[in-house]
C-alpha positions as CSV (number, residue, x, y, z in Angstrom):
1,M,0.1,-0.1,0.0
2,L,2.9,2.6,0.7
3,D,4.6,1.6,-2.3
4,L,1.4,2.1,-4.3
5,L,1.0,5.4,-2.6
6,D,4.5,6.6,-3.6
7,H,3.6,5.6,-7.3
8,A,0.3,7.2,-7.4
9,L,1.6,10.5,-5.6
10,R,4.0,11.0,-8.7
11,A,1.6,9.9,-11.0
12,A,-0.6,13.1,-10.5
13,P,1.8,15.5,-8.8
14,E,-0.3,18.6,-9.2
15,K,-3.2,17.7,-7.7
16,P,-3.9,18.3,-4.0
17,A,-3.1,15.8,-1.1
18,V,-3.7,17.1,2.2
19,L,-6.0,19.8,3.0
20,G,-6.5,21.9,6.0
21,A,-9.5,24.3,7.0
22,T,-9.5,28.2,7.5
23,R,-11.6,29.5,10.4
24,T,-14.4,29.6,8.0
25,G,-14.0,26.0,7.1
26,R,-12.7,26.9,3.6
27,S,-10.0,24.3,2.6
28,R,-6.6,25.3,2.1
29,V,-4.3,22.8,0.4
30,R,-1.3,22.0,2.8
31,A,0.5,19.8,0.5
32,T,0.0,18.9,-3.3
33,R,0.6,15.1,-4.3
34,G,4.0,16.0,-5.6
35,E,5.0,18.2,-2.9
36,L,4.5,15.4,-0.6
37,A,6.4,12.8,-2.8
38,G,9.4,15.7,-2.8
39,L,9.4,16.0,0.9
40,A,9.7,12.1,1.4
41,D,12.4,11.7,-1.4
42,A,14.4,14.8,0.9
43,Y,13.8,13.1,4.3
44,A,15.0,9.8,2.8
45,S,17.9,11.3,1.3
46,S,19.0,13.1,4.4
47,L,18.4,9.8,6.4
48,Y,20.5,7.9,4.3
49,A,23.1,10.5,4.4
50,R,23.2,10.3,8.0
51,G,24.2,6.7,8.0
52,L,20.9,5.5,8.9
53,R,20.4,2.0,7.4
54,P,17.7,-1.0,7.3
55,G,16.6,-2.2,10.9
56,D,17.6,1.0,12.7
57,T,15.2,3.1,14.7
58,V,13.9,6.4,14.3
59,G,11.8,8.2,16.8
60,V,9.1,10.3,15.4
61,A,7.5,13.1,17.4
62,V,5.8,15.0,14.4
63,R,2.2,16.5,14.4
64,P,-0.2,14.5,12.0
65,G,0.2,16.3,8.6
66,P,2.1,16.2,5.3
67,R,5.4,16.3,7.1
68,A,4.5,13.2,9.4
69,L,3.2,11.2,6.3
70,A,6.1,12.0,4.5
71,V,8.3,10.5,7.3
72,L,6.8,7.5,7.4
73,L,7.3,7.1,3.3
74,A,10.9,7.9,3.8
75,L,11.1,5.5,6.8
76,W,9.3,2.9,4.7
77,R,11.5,3.6,1.8
78,L,14.7,3.0,3.4
79,G,13.4,0.0,5.5
80,L,13.7,2.0,8.8
81,R,11.5,1.4,12.0
82,G,9.9,4.3,13.2
83,A,8.8,4.6,17.0
84,V,6.0,6.9,17.6
85,L,6.5,9.1,20.6
86,D,3.4,11.0,22.0
87,P,3.7,14.2,24.2
88,G,0.5,13.5,25.9
89,A,2.2,10.4,27.6
90,G,4.0,12.2,30.2
91,P,7.9,12.6,30.6
92,D,8.7,9.6,32.7
93,V,6.9,7.2,30.6
94,L,8.3,8.7,27.6
95,R,11.8,8.2,29.2
96,A,11.0,4.8,29.6
97,R,9.9,4.3,25.9
98,L,13.0,6.2,24.9
99,A,15.1,3.6,26.7
100,S,13.0,0.7,25.3
101,A,13.1,1.7,21.8
102,R,16.7,3.2,21.5
103,P,16.3,5.3,18.7
104,S,19.5,6.2,16.5
105,L,17.9,9.5,15.7
106,V,14.6,11.5,16.9
107,L,12.6,13.5,14.3
108,A,10.6,16.3,16.2
109,D,8.9,19.3,14.8
110,A,9.1,22.7,16.3
111,A,5.9,22.4,18.7
112,A,7.1,19.2,20.2
113,Q,10.7,20.9,20.8
114,A,8.7,23.3,22.4
115,V,7.0,21.4,24.7
116,A,10.2,19.7,25.6
117,G,12.1,23.2,25.8
118,W,10.7,26.7,26.7
119,A,6.8,26.2,26.2
120,R,6.9,23.4,28.8
121,P,5.0,25.4,31.5
122,L,2.4,26.2,28.9
123,A,2.2,22.6,27.4
124,A,1.5,21.2,31.0
125,R,-1.7,23.3,31.0
126,A,-3.1,21.1,27.9
127,R,-1.5,18.1,29.7
128,L,1.1,17.8,27.4
129,A,4.8,16.9,28.5
130,L,8.2,15.8,27.3
131,P,11.6,15.2,29.1
132,A,14.1,17.6,28.2
133,L,15.6,17.9,25.0
134,D,18.9,16.8,25.9
135,E,17.6,13.4,27.2
136,F,16.1,12.3,23.5
137,G,19.4,11.6,22.3
138,T,20.7,12.8,18.6
139,V,17.4,14.9,17.4
140,A,16.8,16.8,13.9
141,T,14.1,19.0,13.2
142,V,11.7,18.3,10.8
143,G,9.9,21.5,9.3
144,R,10.4,25.0,10.2
145,R,13.2,25.5,12.5
146,L,12.5,28.1,15.5
147,P,15.4,29.5,17.9
148,G,16.5,26.8,20.3
149,C,15.6,24.0,17.9
150,A,17.8,21.2,16.9
151,P,19.6,21.4,13.8
152,A,17.3,20.7,10.9
153,L,17.2,17.4,9.0
154,G,18.4,19.3,5.8
155,R,18.3,18.2,2.6
156,A,21.4,15.8,1.0
157,A,21.9,15.3,-2.6
158,V,22.2,11.6,-2.2
159,R,21.0,8.9,-4.1
160,V,19.0,6.2,-2.1
161,P,19.3,2.8,-3.5
162,T,16.4,0.7,-4.4
163,R,16.2,-2.2,-2.1
164,D,13.9,-5.1,-1.4
165,H,13.6,-4.7,2.4
166,A,11.8,-8.1,2.8
167,D,9.4,-8.3,6.0
168,G,11.3,-6.5,8.7
169,D,10.0,-4.2,11.5
170,A,8.1,-1.1,10.3
171,V,6.8,0.7,13.1
172,I,6.7,0.6,17.1
173,V,3.7,2.2,18.8
174,F,3.3,2.5,22.6
175,T,-0.1,1.5,24.0
176,S,0.1,1.5,27.8
177,G,2.2,0.4,30.5
178,T,4.2,1.3,33.8
179,T,7.4,3.7,33.5
180,S,9.4,0.4,34.2
181,R,8.0,-1.6,31.5
182,P,6.2,0.2,28.7
183,R,4.1,-2.0,26.4
184,A,5.3,-1.3,22.8
185,V,3.3,-2.9,19.9
186,V,5.8,-4.2,16.9
187,H,4.2,-4.4,13.7
188,T,6.3,-5.6,10.4
189,R,6.2,-4.2,7.2
190,S,3.2,-7.1,5.9
191,G,1.3,-6.5,8.7
192,L,1.2,-2.6,8.1
193,A,0.3,-3.1,4.6
194,A,-2.4,-5.8,5.0
195,G,-3.9,-3.2,8.0
196,M,-3.9,-0.3,5.3
197,E,-5.5,-2.7,2.5
198,T,-8.1,-3.9,4.8
199,V,-9.1,-0.4,5.3
200,A,-8.7,0.4,1.5
201,A,-11.1,-2.2,0.9
202,L,-13.8,-1.2,3.6
203,I,-13.8,2.3,2.6
204,G,-13.2,2.3,-0.8
205,A,-12.4,5.9,-1.3
206,R,-13.4,7.4,-5.2
207,P,-10.6,9.3,-7.0
208,G,-11.0,13.1,-6.5
209,E,-13.6,13.1,-3.8
210,P,-12.4,14.2,-0.4
211,V,-12.2,12.2,2.9
212,V,-11.9,13.9,6.2
213,G,-9.5,11.8,8.9
214,G,-6.3,12.4,10.1
215,T,-4.9,9.1,10.8
216,F,-2.3,7.4,8.7
217,F,-4.7,4.3,8.3
218,V,-7.0,7.0,6.7
219,L,-4.5,9.3,5.1
220,V,-2.4,6.5,3.4
221,P,-5.2,4.1,1.8
222,S,-7.3,7.3,0.7
223,L,-4.7,9.1,-1.0
224,A,-3.5,5.8,-2.7
225,Q,-7.0,5.5,-4.2
226,G,-6.4,9.1,-5.7
227,A,-8.7,11.0,-2.9
228,P,-7.6,14.0,-1.2
229,V,-7.6,14.0,2.6
230,A,-8.7,17.0,4.9
231,L,-7.3,17.1,8.3
232,P,-10.4,17.7,10.9
233,A,-10.4,21.1,12.1
234,R,-9.8,21.2,16.2
235,S,-12.5,23.4,16.8
236,P,-16.1,21.7,16.5
237,K,-17.5,24.9,14.8
238,V,-14.8,25.2,12.7
239,L,-15.4,21.7,12.0
240,A,-19.1,21.9,11.3
241,R,-18.2,24.5,8.8
242,Q,-15.4,22.1,6.9
243,L,-18.0,19.6,6.5
244,R,-20.5,21.8,5.3
245,R,-18.2,23.0,2.7
246,L,-16.6,19.7,1.8
247,C,-19.4,17.4,1.6
248,P,-16.9,14.4,2.0
249,Q,-17.5,11.1,0.3
250,D,-16.1,9.3,3.8
251,T,-15.3,11.0,7.4
252,Y,-13.4,9.4,10.0
253,L,-13.6,10.8,13.7
254,T,-13.3,9.7,17.3
255,P,-16.5,9.3,19.2
256,P,-15.7,12.6,21.3
257,Q,-15.0,14.4,18.1
258,L,-18.5,13.5,16.6
259,R,-20.4,14.5,20.1
260,D,-18.6,18.0,20.0
261,A,-19.2,18.4,16.3
262,L,-23.0,17.3,17.0
263,R,-23.3,19.6,19.6
264,A,-21.8,22.4,17.1
265,G,-24.7,21.6,14.4
266,A,-22.6,19.6,12.2
267,R,-24.3,18.0,9.3
268,F,-22.5,15.0,7.7
269,T,-22.8,13.4,4.2
270,G,-21.6,10.1,2.9
271,R,-20.5,7.4,5.0
272,V,-19.2,8.3,8.4
273,W,-16.8,6.0,10.6
274,T,-15.9,6.4,14.0
275,G,-13.3,4.2,16.4
276,S,-10.8,4.3,19.0
277,A,-13.5,4.4,21.9
278,P,-17.0,2.9,22.1
279,A,-19.4,4.4,20.0
280,S,-22.9,3.5,20.8
281,A,-26.1,2.7,18.5
282,D,-27.6,6.3,20.1
283,L,-24.5,8.2,18.6
284,L,-24.2,6.4,15.3
285,G,-28.2,7.0,14.9
286,R,-27.7,10.9,15.7
287,I,-25.2,10.7,13.2
288,R,-27.3,9.4,10.5
289,D,-30.2,11.7,11.7
290,A,-27.4,14.6,10.9
291,G,-27.5,13.5,7.0
292,A,-25.2,10.8,7.0
293,A,-25.8,8.0,4.4
294,E,-24.1,5.3,6.6
295,A,-22.6,5.4,10.3
296,W,-20.1,2.8,10.8
297,G,-18.6,1.8,14.2
298,V,-15.2,0.0,13.7
299,Y,-13.6,-2.1,16.2
300,A,-9.7,-1.9,16.4
301,L,-6.8,-1.9,18.4
302,T,-3.3,-0.8,18.5
303,E,-2.5,-4.6,17.9
304,L,-4.7,-4.9,15.0
305,F,-6.7,-2.4,12.9
306,P,-9.1,-2.9,11.9
307,A,-10.8,-5.9,13.2
308,A,-14.6,-5.7,13.0
309,A,-17.0,-2.9,11.7
310,V,-20.7,-2.5,12.0
311,E,-23.1,-0.1,10.6
312,S,-25.7,2.1,12.6
313,R,-29.0,0.0,11.5
314,D,-27.6,-3.4,12.7
315,K,-26.4,-2.1,15.8
316,A,-29.4,-0.3,16.7
317,A,-31.8,-3.8,15.5
318,F,-29.6,-5.9,17.8
319,E,-31.1,-6.9,21.1
320,G,-29.1,-9.0,23.1
321,A,-27.0,-8.3,26.1
322,G,-23.6,-6.5,25.2
323,D,-21.9,-4.2,22.5
324,L,-22.2,-5.4,18.9
325,V,-19.4,-4.4,17.3
326,G,-20.0,-6.6,14.0
327,P,-18.6,-9.6,12.0
328,P,-14.8,-9.9,11.6
329,L,-13.5,-8.5,8.9
330,P,-11.9,-10.7,5.9
331,G,-8.8,-12.4,7.2
332,V,-9.4,-11.9,11.0
333,E,-9.7,-15.2,13.3
334,V,-11.6,-15.0,16.2
335,R,-11.6,-17.2,19.3
336,T,-12.4,-16.9,23.2
337,E,-10.5,-18.1,26.2
338,G,-11.9,-18.2,29.5
339,G,-14.3,-15.6,28.2
340,E,-11.5,-13.3,27.0
341,L,-11.5,-12.3,22.9
342,L,-8.4,-13.1,20.9
343,L,-8.1,-12.1,17.4
344,T,-5.3,-13.1,14.9
345,G,-5.1,-12.1,11.0
346,P,-2.4,-10.6,8.5
347,A,-2.6,-7.3,10.2
348,A,-2.3,-8.7,13.6
349,R,1.0,-7.2,15.2
350,H,4.1,-9.4,15.1
351,R,5.2,-9.3,18.8
352,Y,5.3,-6.6,21.5
353,L,9.2,-5.1,22.1
354,G,11.4,-7.5,23.8
355,E,8.9,-10.4,23.6
356,A,8.8,-13.5,21.5
357,P,6.4,-13.3,18.6
358,D,2.8,-14.5,19.3
359,R,-0.1,-15.0,16.6
360,W,-2.9,-14.3,18.7
361,V,-3.4,-11.2,20.1
362,R,-5.3,-10.7,23.6
363,T,-7.8,-8.1,23.4
364,G,-8.5,-7.8,27.2
365,D,-12.1,-7.6,26.2
366,R,-14.8,-10.2,27.5
367,A,-17.0,-11.4,24.1
368,H,-18.8,-14.1,22.5
369,L,-19.8,-14.8,19.1
370,D,-23.7,-14.6,18.4
371,V,-25.4,-17.1,16.1
372,T,-24.4,-15.3,12.9
373,G,-20.7,-15.1,13.9
374,R,-20.4,-11.4,14.9
375,I,-18.6,-10.0,17.7
376,V,-20.5,-9.1,20.7
377,L,-18.7,-7.3,23.6
378,E,-19.0,-7.8,27.2
379,G,-16.4,-5.4,28.8
380,R,-13.0,-5.2,29.7
381,C,-11.9,-7.9,31.7
382,K,-10.2,-5.9,34.1
383,D,-13.4,-3.4,34.3
384,M,-15.0,-6.3,36.4
385,V,-16.8,-5.3,39.7
386,L,-17.2,-7.8,42.1
387,R,-20.6,-7.0,44.2
388,R,-21.8,-9.7,46.8
389,A,-19.8,-12.3,45.3
390,E,-21.0,-11.8,41.8
391,N,-18.7,-10.8,39.0
392,I,-20.1,-7.8,36.9
393,Y,-18.8,-7.0,33.6
394,P,-20.2,-3.4,32.9
395,G,-19.8,-3.5,29.0
396,L,-22.5,-6.3,29.1
397,Y,-25.0,-3.7,30.5
398,E,-23.6,-0.1,29.4
399,P,-25.4,-0.3,26.2
400,A,-29.0,-0.5,27.5
401,L,-28.1,2.9,29.4
402,Q,-27.6,4.9,26.1
403,V,-31.1,6.1,25.9
404,P,-32.2,9.2,24.4
405,G,-30.7,12.2,25.9
406,V,-27.8,10.3,27.4
407,E,-24.5,11.6,26.1
408,L,-22.1,8.6,27.8
409,A,-22.9,6.0,30.6
410,V,-20.3,4.3,32.6
411,L,-20.6,1.8,35.2
412,V,-18.1,1.4,37.9
413,G,-17.2,0.2,41.0
414,V,-16.9,2.1,44.3
415,P,-15.5,0.5,47.4
416,A,-18.1,-0.8,49.9
417,G,-15.7,-2.0,52.8
418,D,-15.0,-5.5,53.5
419,G,-13.5,-6.0,49.5
420,D,-17.1,-5.5,48.3
421,E,-17.8,-2.8,45.8
422,R,-21.2,-0.8,45.0
423,L,-22.3,-0.6,41.5
424,V,-22.8,3.1,40.2
425,A,-24.0,4.3,37.0
426,V,-22.3,7.5,36.2
427,V,-24.6,9.1,33.3
428,Q,-23.7,12.7,31.3
429,P,-27.0,13.8,29.8
430,R,-26.8,15.7,26.5
431,A,-27.6,19.5,26.7
432,G,-30.9,20.1,27.5
433,H,-32.3,17.1,28.8
434,A,-33.2,17.2,32.4
435,E,-32.2,14.8,35.1
436,A,-35.8,14.0,36.1
437,Q,-36.6,13.1,32.3
438,L,-33.6,10.9,32.2
439,R,-34.5,9.0,35.2
440,S,-37.6,8.3,33.9
441,A,-36.3,7.1,30.7
442,L,-33.8,5.0,32.5
443,A,-36.3,3.0,34.7
444,G,-37.0,0.4,32.2
445,P,-33.5,-0.4,31.2
446,L,-32.2,-0.5,35.2
447,R,-35.0,-2.9,35.9
448,R,-34.3,-5.0,33.2
449,M,-30.3,-5.5,34.5
450,G,-31.6,-7.9,37.3
451,S,-29.1,-8.5,39.6
452,A,-26.6,-6.3,37.9
453,R,-29.0,-3.3,38.8
454,P,-26.6,-0.1,39.8
455,D,-26.9,0.6,43.5
456,A,-26.9,4.3,42.6
457,L,-27.5,6.7,39.9
458,V,-24.9,9.7,39.4
459,F,-25.7,12.4,36.8
460,A,-22.2,13.9,36.3
461,E,-19.8,14.6,33.1
462,V,-17.9,11.7,32.5
463,P,-13.9,12.3,32.9
464,L,-12.2,11.1,29.7
465,S,-8.4,10.5,28.8
466,G,-6.1,9.3,26.6
467,R,-5.5,10.4,22.9
468,S,-8.7,9.0,22.1
469,R,-10.7,10.5,25.0
470,K,-11.7,7.5,26.1
471,P,-13.9,7.3,29.4
472,D,-11.4,7.2,32.4
473,R,-13.0,4.4,34.6
474,T,-10.4,5.1,37.4
475,A,-11.4,8.9,37.5
476,T,-15.2,8.2,37.1
477,A,-15.0,6.0,40.0
478,L,-13.3,8.4,42.2
479,L,-16.0,10.8,40.8
480,A,-19.0,8.6,42.0
481,A,-17.3,8.2,45.2
482,E,-17.1,12.0,45.7
483,R,-20.5,12.3,45.1
484,L,-22.0,9.6,47.2
485,A,-20.0,10.8,50.2
486,A,-21.4,14.1,49.7
487,K,-24.8,12.7,49.3
488,E,-24.6,10.7,52.6
489,A,-23.0,13.4,54.4
490,A,-25.7,16.0,53.5
491,R,-28.5,13.8,54.9
């Protein structure tokens, strides 16, 4: 897929590749297809001139966009392994990740270096933090260089030899883990290509028609198929204007981005895809009500992207317990072990860094297959709540709480003494929906939960965390405990 993209960019160099948005939502060309190919050539030549060779590791701390994509193409061409460095992980975790990946060189844009330097106090307010720049080892600046930045990667008039890099490592993506043992997913060249080919077959972008999305798994297949890609605006209001002006054939946004866009009055066209965090049938239905022809939830992991997909109509029609995420996509194999979902396939990660290869990915999700072979999630194994000697898996019941007017609903355990827990439903109302109205709407679903019925119902904004802004269950449990304690003290 990346080889195909490289060829496709050069076949139509004058056409737009990556688009941005002005404050009014109008599109501006961030890079043409020829400019993107030229950037990749320049980066590849410079990296080769620095002595980097197949198998070497390069850290990447570059914001999503044309430069980040050009870096990926350059690393691919040279057979280098990219290690993704996320400034939102915190300095201690990043130090451990750098020690684990041991990059020969770190490529960073001026923004990442500012977070690690003079802008550290400002970045801390946005929950961004990096170790000091001198802790990165050898650093080169990609893009515009500002005072205080490392030397520029530069351009080198060096011819890069054409080689067959076989099936070596392509990328390291860190997912979770403590500072002492960071968890790192290693994808090989064939695995990365297989994942992108699955996305290309799933979406099937049409040449010349814009796609909205910011991840590599959207950028690469769409550009390879001849479609320009618009990076979604950060501001929900600007994003709403951007969608109205572009009328994209396909849009990929995370559930939090979709909820923010809906609150800003966004209208959708074509197909809308979402993943990275749970997407309820209610949310997908609201997307279709806002104009989308289809609204799809994609089940994916860092270890295997994508694994399954479900359209809003099928999700809404599902009446069983749990969260329907759809049939496994072509090539994906499924089994369960002790209730936990295991996946494998051509796009599965090769191994975790420092560990032996393992064909099967343990998802950490409890799940079962329905009679038609579709995957139904029952919740995270680690999120189990123990109440009165009964194991309760929140994901099995949370979809039933997504009644109209509910933005988010999470079930958490709050310590009740003697090792037992109270089960609490924390519900975030949508704007304009009163708590009394929602209590009435939730009465039926709560009754039908039987022995898993919550001990208490708390209305509050659900805390989010991480790059994909998933519900933070630890913070939600703490919030629930505080609210319940305050309520009991007021009696």
